[in-house]
MDAnalysis code that builds the backbone (N, CA, C; Angstrom):
import MDAnalysis as mda
import numpy as np

u = mda.Universe.empty(480, n_residues=160, atom_resindex=np.repeat(np.arange(160), 3), trajectory=True)
u.add_TopologyAttr("name", ["N", "CA", "C"] * 160)
u.add_TopologyAttr("resid", np.arange(1, 161))
u.add_TopologyAttr("resname", ["UNK", "UNK", "UNK", "UNK", "UNK", "UNK", "UNK", "UNK", "UNK", "UNK", "UNK", "UNK", "UNK", "UNK", "UNK", "UNK", "UNK", "UNK", "UNK", "UNK", "UNK", "UNK", "UNK", "UNK", "UNK", "UNK", "UNK", "UNK", "UNK", "UNK", "UNK", "UNK", "UNK", "UNK", "UNK", "UNK", "UNK", "UNK", "UNK", "UNK", "UNK", "UNK", "UNK", "UNK", "UNK", "UNK", "UNK", "UNK", "UNK", "UNK", "UNK", "UNK", "UNK", "UNK", "UNK", "UNK", "UNK", "UNK", "UNK", "UNK", "UNK", "UNK", "UNK", "UNK", "UNK", "UNK", "UNK", "UNK", "UNK", "UNK", "UNK", "UNK", "UNK", "UNK", "UNK", "UNK", "UNK", "UNK", "UNK", "UNK", "UNK", "UNK", "UNK", "UNK", "UNK", "UNK", "UNK", "UNK", "UNK", "UNK", "UNK", "UNK", "UNK", "UNK", "UNK", "UNK", "UNK", "UNK", "UNK", "UNK", "UNK", "UNK", "UNK", "UNK", "UNK", "UNK", "UNK", "UNK", "UNK", "UNK", "UNK", "UNK", "UNK", "UNK", "UNK", "UNK", "UNK", "UNK", "UNK", "UNK", "UNK", "UNK", "UNK", "UNK", "UNK", "UNK", "UNK", "UNK", "UNK", "UNK", "UNK", "UNK", "UNK", "UNK", "UNK", "UNK", "UNK", "UNK", "UNK", "UNK", "UNK", "UNK", "UNK", "UNK", "UNK", "UNK", "UNK", "UNK", "UNK", "UNK", "UNK", "UNK", "UNK", "UNK", "UNK", "UNK", "UNK", "UNK", "UNK", "UNK"])
u.atoms.positions = np.array([
    [40.108, 64.846, 30.541],
    [38.875, 64.297, 30.061],
    [37.902, 65.499, 29.641],
    [37.868, 66.611, 30.350],
    [37.088, 67.627, 29.918],
    [37.170, 68.034, 28.721],
    [38.370, 68.150, 28.161],
    [38.659, 68.646, 26.834],
    [37.950, 67.613, 25.775],
    [37.930, 66.449, 26.095],
    [37.178, 65.491, 25.241],
    [35.615, 65.798, 25.026],
    [35.083, 66.415, 26.109],
    [33.649, 66.630, 26.242],
    [33.357, 67.910, 25.927],
    [34.033, 68.907, 25.819],
    [33.648, 70.328, 25.523],
    [34.420, 71.028, 24.366],
    [34.729, 70.333, 23.392],
    [35.445, 70.685, 22.234],
    [34.566, 70.949, 21.042],
    [34.631, 72.065, 20.196],
    [33.972, 72.223, 19.135],
    [34.338, 71.046, 18.044],
    [33.512, 70.587, 17.321],
    [33.859, 69.380, 16.458],
    [34.792, 69.587, 15.450],
    [34.831, 71.062, 15.025],
    [35.901, 71.249, 13.864],
    [37.390, 71.491, 14.634],
    [37.340, 71.435, 15.862],
    [38.715, 71.503, 16.581],
    [39.080, 70.216, 17.222],
    [38.191, 69.158, 17.308],
    [38.265, 68.003, 17.841],
    [39.431, 67.133, 17.220],
    [40.619, 66.897, 17.920],
    [41.538, 66.164, 17.347],
    [41.141, 64.639, 17.024],
    [41.595, 64.047, 15.962],
    [41.212, 62.754, 15.636],
    [41.583, 61.767, 16.847],
    [42.650, 62.060, 17.586],
    [43.227, 61.244, 18.643],
    [42.008, 61.224, 19.807],
    [41.427, 62.377, 20.053],
    [40.388, 62.447, 21.038],
    [39.057, 61.735, 20.704],
    [38.741, 61.911, 19.354],
    [37.676, 61.172, 18.812],
    [37.855, 59.558, 18.970],
    [39.017, 59.220, 18.655],
    [39.284, 57.730, 18.616],
    [39.330, 57.312, 20.204],
    [39.740, 58.127, 21.113],
    [39.844, 57.840, 22.525],
    [38.326, 57.596, 22.955],
    [37.491, 58.491, 22.637],
    [36.087, 58.492, 23.108],
    [35.455, 57.107, 22.398],
    [35.505, 56.934, 21.054],
    [34.948, 55.795, 20.634],
    [35.598, 54.418, 21.187],
    [36.941, 54.512, 21.550],
    [37.541, 53.453, 21.994],
    [37.079, 53.046, 23.505],
    [37.016, 54.155, 24.385],
    [36.510, 53.874, 25.721],
    [35.075, 53.482, 25.776],
    [34.203, 54.317, 25.117],
    [32.797, 54.066, 25.212],
    [32.159, 52.981, 24.334],
    [32.582, 52.942, 23.215],
    [31.913, 51.948, 22.165],
    [32.741, 50.708, 22.162],
    [33.962, 50.858, 21.805],
    [34.837, 49.493, 21.662],
    [34.870, 48.886, 22.854],
    [35.080, 49.460, 24.077],
    [35.143, 48.976, 25.482],
    [33.926, 48.247, 25.822],
    [32.667, 48.778, 25.477],
    [31.465, 48.276, 25.819],
    [31.225, 46.875, 24.897],
    [31.595, 47.030, 23.630],
    [31.542, 45.901, 22.763],
    [32.361, 44.620, 23.365],
    [33.525, 44.959, 23.730],
    [34.566, 44.037, 24.164],
    [33.948, 43.209, 25.377],
    [33.424, 44.095, 26.397],
    [32.812, 43.461, 27.577],
    [31.618, 42.601, 27.210],
    [30.808, 43.115, 26.264],
    [29.575, 42.523, 25.871],
    [29.850, 41.089, 25.246],
    [30.936, 41.303, 24.419],
    [31.498, 39.997, 23.608],
    [31.788, 38.909, 24.386],
    [32.656, 39.221, 25.419],
    [33.191, 38.117, 26.482],
    [32.045, 37.753, 27.370],
    [31.281, 38.593, 28.100],
    [30.245, 38.245, 29.024],
    [29.034, 37.591, 28.183],
    [28.774, 37.966, 27.114],
    [27.541, 37.418, 26.069],
    [28.067, 35.914, 25.827],
    [29.379, 35.739, 25.441],
    [29.708, 34.276, 25.264],
    [29.379, 33.383, 26.395],
    [29.840, 33.853, 27.462],
    [29.633, 33.024, 28.655],
    [28.043, 32.876, 28.999],
    [27.373, 33.849, 28.891],
    [25.855, 33.851, 29.141],
    [25.331, 32.791, 28.111],
    [25.531, 32.973, 26.777],
    [25.134, 32.088, 25.741],
    [25.436, 30.582, 26.128],
    [26.594, 30.326, 26.551],
    [27.037, 28.911, 26.925],
    [26.272, 28.547, 28.286],
    [25.905, 29.463, 29.193],
    [25.156, 29.153, 30.370],
    [23.700, 29.197, 30.274],
    [23.160, 29.517, 29.126],
    [21.656, 29.525, 29.034],
    [20.990, 30.778, 29.177],
    [21.740, 31.876, 29.238],
    [21.108, 33.074, 29.312],
    [21.745, 34.146, 30.306],
    [21.221, 35.408, 30.397],
    [21.544, 36.332, 31.405],
    [21.083, 37.762, 30.877],
    [21.597, 38.597, 31.699],
    [21.243, 40.057, 31.505],
    [22.449, 40.929, 31.405],
    [22.405, 41.770, 30.489],
    [23.461, 42.604, 30.096],
    [22.889, 44.119, 30.226],
    [23.463, 45.082, 31.130],
    [22.762, 46.478, 30.985],
    [24.181, 47.385, 30.753],
    [24.017, 47.948, 29.502],
    [25.021, 48.841, 29.108],
    [24.712, 50.238, 29.567],
    [25.904, 51.126, 29.581],
    [25.752, 52.528, 29.868],
    [25.856, 53.348, 28.784],
    [24.703, 53.904, 28.440],
    [24.682, 54.823, 27.307],
    [24.656, 56.175, 27.891],
    [24.059, 57.187, 27.324],
    [23.890, 58.601, 27.934],
    [22.676, 59.297, 27.060],
    [22.085, 60.294, 27.768],
    [21.082, 61.002, 27.048],
    [21.665, 61.807, 25.837],
    [22.899, 62.084, 25.804],
    [23.545, 62.695, 24.700],
    [23.762, 61.674, 23.572],
    [23.585, 60.497, 23.934],
    [23.721, 59.473, 22.793],
    [22.341, 59.422, 21.986],
    [21.357, 59.953, 22.502],
    [19.829, 60.075, 22.001],
    [19.825, 61.430, 21.230],
    [20.036, 62.442, 22.021],
    [19.628, 63.646, 21.480],
    [21.012, 64.486, 20.895],
    [22.209, 64.161, 21.113],
    [23.264, 64.773, 20.735],
    [23.298, 66.030, 21.439],
    [24.642, 66.476, 21.389],
    [24.934, 67.821, 22.084],
    [26.039, 68.477, 21.431],
    [25.940, 70.022, 21.409],
    [26.965, 70.938, 20.990],
    [28.224, 70.649, 21.718],
    [29.376, 70.618, 20.936],
    [30.636, 70.398, 21.357],
    [30.902, 69.142, 21.998],
    [30.218, 68.028, 21.645],
    [30.350, 66.848, 22.128],
    [30.081, 65.702, 21.116],
    [30.413, 66.048, 19.856],
    [30.156, 64.988, 18.834],
    [30.838, 63.570, 19.128],
    [31.979, 63.594, 19.543],
    [32.560, 62.179, 19.904],
    [31.829, 61.429, 21.048],
    [31.611, 62.274, 21.859],
    [30.842, 61.550, 23.173],
    [29.462, 61.102, 22.702],
    [28.751, 62.097, 21.955],
    [27.443, 61.673, 21.645],
    [27.468, 60.421, 20.491],
    [28.319, 60.454, 19.533],
    [28.436, 59.336, 18.527],
    [28.768, 58.044, 19.344],
    [29.641, 58.170, 20.353],
    [30.148, 56.889, 20.850],
    [28.962, 56.278, 21.796],
    [28.189, 57.145, 22.554],
    [27.074, 56.689, 23.226],
    [25.925, 56.208, 22.415],
    [25.689, 57.075, 21.342],
    [24.719, 56.580, 20.436],
    [25.063, 55.155, 19.810],
    [26.335, 54.863, 19.621],
    [26.878, 53.691, 19.188],
    [26.491, 52.656, 20.171],
    [26.635, 52.905, 21.475],
    [26.212, 51.876, 22.569],
    [24.728, 51.645, 22.560],
    [24.008, 52.568, 22.257],
    [22.572, 52.299, 22.049],
    [22.161, 51.359, 20.958],
    [22.910, 51.535, 19.826],
    [22.512, 50.555, 18.640],
    [23.247, 49.208, 19.008],
    [24.453, 49.216, 19.564],
    [24.985, 47.994, 19.809],
    [24.064, 47.246, 20.869],
    [23.487, 47.853, 21.903],
    [22.617, 47.282, 22.545],
    [21.279, 46.612, 21.946],
    [20.706, 47.413, 21.034],
    [19.805, 47.024, 20.426],
    [20.070, 45.612, 19.448],
    [21.155, 45.862, 18.774],
    [21.750, 44.720, 17.775],
    [21.933, 43.518, 18.577],
    [22.585, 43.632, 19.749],
    [22.883, 42.416, 20.467],
    [21.554, 41.862, 21.113],
    [20.603, 42.699, 21.534],
    [19.318, 42.234, 22.108],
    [18.532, 41.176, 20.948],
    [18.571, 41.816, 19.847],
    [18.040, 40.891, 18.855],
    [18.728, 39.695, 18.517],
    [20.059, 39.729, 18.307],
    [20.900, 38.493, 18.079],
    [20.975, 37.524, 19.126],
    [21.056, 37.899, 20.401],
    [21.126, 36.967, 21.490],
    [19.811, 36.647, 22.118],
    [18.756, 37.183, 21.624],
    [17.466, 36.699, 22.284],
    [17.146, 35.244, 22.234],
    [17.526, 34.704, 21.258],
    [17.357, 33.092, 21.030],
    [18.129, 32.340, 22.070],
    [19.078, 32.943, 22.698],
    [19.906, 32.278, 23.737],
    [19.460, 32.890, 25.142],
    [18.290, 33.424, 25.175],
    [17.848, 33.904, 26.571],
    [18.839, 34.954, 27.171],
    [19.274, 35.764, 26.271],
    [20.339, 36.721, 26.816],
    [19.658, 38.223, 26.505],
    [19.192, 38.756, 27.624],
    [18.480, 40.149, 27.391],
    [19.638, 41.220, 27.565],
    [19.492, 42.179, 26.542],
    [20.471, 43.242, 26.505],
    [19.721, 44.706, 26.585],
    [19.827, 45.490, 27.514],
    [19.247, 46.725, 27.615],
    [20.363, 47.725, 28.005],
    [19.983, 49.083, 28.134],
    [20.774, 50.115, 28.377],
    [20.146, 51.048, 29.259],
    [20.949, 51.680, 30.038],
    [20.523, 52.969, 30.668],
    [21.235, 54.189, 30.312],
    [20.518, 55.298, 30.179],
    [20.948, 56.486, 29.566],
    [20.873, 57.691, 30.478],
    [21.723, 57.821, 31.424],
    [21.773, 59.088, 32.428],
    [22.284, 60.205, 31.703],
    [21.792, 61.251, 32.360],
    [22.058, 62.587, 31.993],
    [23.330, 62.975, 32.793],
    [23.396, 64.013, 33.604],
    [24.443, 64.418, 34.323],
    [24.470, 63.799, 35.743],
    [25.233, 62.974, 36.163],
    [25.489, 62.399, 37.350],
    [26.451, 62.935, 38.222],
    [26.370, 62.921, 39.626],
    [27.348, 63.478, 40.500],
    [28.572, 62.441, 40.708],
    [29.444, 62.443, 39.701],
    [30.700, 61.609, 39.801],
    [31.692, 62.384, 40.208],
    [32.829, 61.801, 40.388],
    [34.103, 62.728, 40.655],
    [34.334, 63.654, 39.617],
    [34.376, 63.336, 38.451],
    [34.483, 64.232, 37.463],
    [33.610, 65.461, 37.413],
    [32.345, 65.344, 37.687],
    [31.285, 66.344, 37.546],
    [31.513, 67.095, 39.026],
    [31.793, 66.525, 40.072],
    [32.049, 67.198, 41.351],
    [33.164, 68.289, 41.315],
    [34.265, 67.919, 40.580],
    [35.353, 68.605, 40.514],
    [35.115, 70.142, 40.127],
    [34.110, 70.211, 39.112],
    [34.003, 71.592, 38.913],
    [32.516, 72.176, 38.978],
    [31.806, 71.299, 39.925],
    [30.439, 71.568, 40.047],
    [30.024, 73.016, 40.551],
    [30.703, 73.484, 41.577],
    [30.237, 74.748, 42.129],
    [30.867, 76.088, 41.488],
    [31.934, 75.818, 40.595],
    [32.507, 77.041, 40.039],
    [32.344, 77.135, 38.519],
    [31.728, 76.288, 37.926],
    [31.666, 76.308, 36.437],
    [30.473, 76.582, 35.869],
    [30.544, 77.668, 34.917],
    [29.426, 78.409, 34.330],
    [28.748, 77.210, 33.331],
    [29.591, 76.398, 32.722],
    [29.026, 75.268, 31.726],
    [28.082, 74.390, 32.538],
    [28.603, 73.901, 33.744],
    [27.912, 72.975, 34.515],
    [26.478, 73.559, 35.067],
    [26.593, 74.880, 35.431],
    [25.392, 75.571, 35.887],
    [24.369, 75.702, 34.804],
    [24.831, 75.935, 33.540],
    [24.028, 76.120, 32.370],
    [23.414, 74.945, 32.058],
    [23.986, 73.606, 32.343],
    [23.473, 72.347, 32.016],
    [22.385, 72.150, 33.031],
    [22.631, 72.433, 34.372],
    [21.632, 72.109, 35.412],
    [20.393, 72.816, 35.247],
    [20.447, 74.056, 34.613],
    [19.329, 74.862, 34.379],
    [18.448, 74.289, 33.379],
    [18.927, 73.392, 32.426],
    [18.137, 72.873, 31.392],
    [17.363, 71.621, 31.784],
    [17.668, 71.178, 33.012],
    [17.055, 69.900, 33.518],
    [15.666, 70.215, 34.521],
    [14.688, 69.675, 33.973],
    [13.492, 70.206, 34.754],
    [13.511, 69.847, 36.372],
    [14.205, 68.902, 36.710],
    [14.429, 68.650, 38.030],
    [15.466, 69.701, 38.795],
    [16.127, 70.378, 37.938],
    [17.102, 71.364, 38.485],
    [18.220, 70.824, 39.383],
    [18.785, 69.549, 39.001],
    [19.861, 69.003, 39.775],
    [20.486, 67.873, 38.835],
    [21.745, 67.507, 39.256],
    [22.351, 66.387, 38.736],
    [21.810, 65.105, 39.345],
    [21.951, 64.113, 38.673],
    [21.551, 62.703, 39.319],
    [22.604, 62.351, 40.166],
    [22.180, 61.168, 41.036],
    [23.016, 60.574, 41.937],
    [23.410, 59.093, 41.294],
    [24.565, 58.650, 41.358],
    [24.841, 57.279, 40.753],
    [23.839, 56.159, 41.442],
    [23.531, 56.543, 42.851],
    [22.564, 55.642, 43.441],
    [21.291, 55.456, 42.815],
    [20.828, 56.646, 42.112],
    [19.447, 56.765, 41.319],
    [19.526, 55.855, 39.996],
    [20.727, 55.333, 39.651],
    [20.798, 54.496, 38.480],
    [20.685, 53.179, 38.745],
    [21.157, 52.748, 40.060],
    [21.198, 51.420, 40.605],
    [19.818, 50.757, 40.508],
    [18.693, 51.470, 40.980],
    [17.460, 50.833, 40.908],
    [17.119, 50.320, 39.450],
    [17.344, 51.185, 38.504],
    [16.798, 50.832, 37.065],
    [17.725, 49.619, 36.777],
    [18.994, 49.638, 36.959],
    [19.719, 48.420, 36.659],
    [19.293, 47.280, 37.254],
    [19.027, 47.332, 38.600],
    [18.386, 46.081, 39.283],
    [17.244, 45.698, 38.821],
    [16.323, 46.592, 38.315],
    [14.874, 46.248, 37.868],
    [15.213, 45.420, 36.248],
    [16.181, 45.997, 35.612],
    [16.463, 45.486, 34.222],
    [17.089, 43.960, 34.315],
    [17.765, 43.737, 35.496],
    [18.399, 42.397, 35.538],
    [17.526, 41.553, 36.410],
    [16.198, 41.866, 36.716],
    [15.455, 41.181, 37.780],
    [14.277, 40.429, 36.782],
    [13.725, 39.425, 37.305],
    [12.705, 38.798, 36.582],
    [11.345, 39.742, 36.410],
    [11.390, 40.838, 37.023],
    [10.292, 41.809, 36.679],
    [10.475, 42.431, 35.507],
    [11.695, 42.290, 34.773],
    [11.614, 42.877, 33.398],
    [12.092, 41.758, 32.440],
    [11.554, 40.636, 32.620],
    [12.019, 39.322, 31.825],
    [11.471, 39.502, 30.550],
    [10.494, 40.322, 30.058],
    [10.208, 40.477, 28.651],
    [10.581, 41.800, 28.306],
    [11.793, 42.346, 28.872],
    [12.310, 43.644, 28.421],
    [13.796, 43.487, 27.768],
    [13.897, 43.716, 26.562],
    [15.125, 43.513, 25.885],
    [15.345, 44.526, 24.764],
    [16.370, 45.227, 24.675],
    [16.687, 46.066, 23.460],
    [16.231, 47.547, 23.775],
    [15.948, 47.804, 25.074],
    [15.263, 49.089, 25.583],
    [16.461, 50.083, 26.059],
    [16.233, 51.174, 26.083],
    [17.160, 52.313, 26.677],
    [16.266, 53.034, 27.683],
    [16.640, 52.943, 28.892],
    [15.934, 53.615, 29.966],
    [16.716, 54.899, 30.430],
    [15.954, 56.068, 30.124],
    [16.451, 57.467, 30.355],
    [16.392, 57.621, 32.036],
    [17.479, 58.198, 32.488],
    [17.670, 58.589, 33.837],
    [18.251, 60.077, 33.776],
    [17.368, 61.052, 33.584],
    [17.807, 62.208, 33.070],
    [17.089, 63.492, 33.759],
    [16.329, 63.304, 34.826],
    [15.616, 64.361, 35.506],
    [14.678, 65.162, 34.603],
    [14.183, 64.366, 33.564],
    [13.268, 64.872, 32.733],
    [13.941, 65.676, 31.408],
    [15.145, 65.708, 31.263],
    [15.830, 66.365, 30.291],
    [15.298, 66.232, 28.942],
    [15.159, 65.071, 28.542],
    [14.772, 64.684, 27.229],
    [13.278, 64.722, 26.972],
    [12.498, 64.889, 28.174],
    [10.971, 65.045, 28.064],
    [10.564, 66.221, 27.494],
    [11.446, 67.299, 27.430],
    [11.046, 68.806, 27.001],
    [10.899, 68.683, 25.446],
])
């Protein structure tokens, strides 16, 4: 997976591009399609897609990842407009670097990881638990007038 996320665009095999688009964008669309159909028939609901900060700002050596997550953002906005009349709200969260198994595997010994952390104003990676609160808010009545938005969870990365 790391090769998918840290490869110069001119060297990225088309198979890797297709895998990133397939997992991140097509997979999200398929989930939304099936869940959305059920929500439309049930009178409404909330969908929260997982985008990424790099889907907003882009990143060097991550064209496939950035494009796929940018696609998730526009899919979120399109579905929010299309399904609003059915009382289906669609939003997204866009985390930056989270402490997942993938990140933890090279956290303490990888120069690339350390360089990324230095760029974050809070000087640390996020925790998956820090995403949960935003997702719960977006699914609650407290955000019943919120649809088509992207909520950054990035330690201030894109505020710079």
